[in-house]
C-alpha positions, 0 to 999 in steps of 0.5 A, a space after each residue: 455687882 461684878 463680885 456678886 456675879 462672880 460668886 454666883 457663877 462660882 457657886 453654880 459651877 461648884 454645884 454642877 460639879 458636885 451634882 455630876 460627881 454624885 449622879 449615877 452614870 450609865 455603865 458604858 460611860 464608865 467603860 472608857 467610851 465603849 458604846 452600847 452597840 459595841 458592847 453588843 458586838 463584844 457579847 456576840 463575839 464572846 458567844 460566837 467566836 469564843 464559843 466556837 472553842 469554849 462551847 456556845 454556852 461557854 461551859 467548855 469545849 475544845 477550850 476550858 469553860 468561861 463561866 464565873 465559877 471556873 474563872 473565879 480564882 484567876 486574876 482579871 489581868 491574867 485573863 486579859 493578857 491571855 485574850 489579848 496575846 493568846 497562848 503560844 503552841 495552843 489553839 488560843 489565838 491572840 485577839 490583840 489585832 481585833 480588840 483593844 485593852 479596854 474592850 478586853 477588860 470590859 469582856 473579862 468583867 462580863 465573863 466574871 459576872 456571867 453572861 445571861 443567855 438572852 443577852 
């Protein structure tokens, strides 16, 4: 009887693992724990704080445009590093004291995809 219980338990555990592996997960769950509310804060920061130099529509200003077409040839790692560490002797500040690497990676992905105006 114990052997049957063990086999059934093992089967159910494997089935559950398979279902979890194959089921779609929310985007924020794939983003290393960045909650939906934090995602909203990051989008607000991008539009307002970054937008103060890069234009409120991110089409350029004091700083260059942050639109997908203008960013498409730049490696995401380079964009992440520029955001985190800034560019010395320019107006581009380092954001590392405020943002962590996962948050900046998430922001870079959003910038490369484009941010809808209503978001």
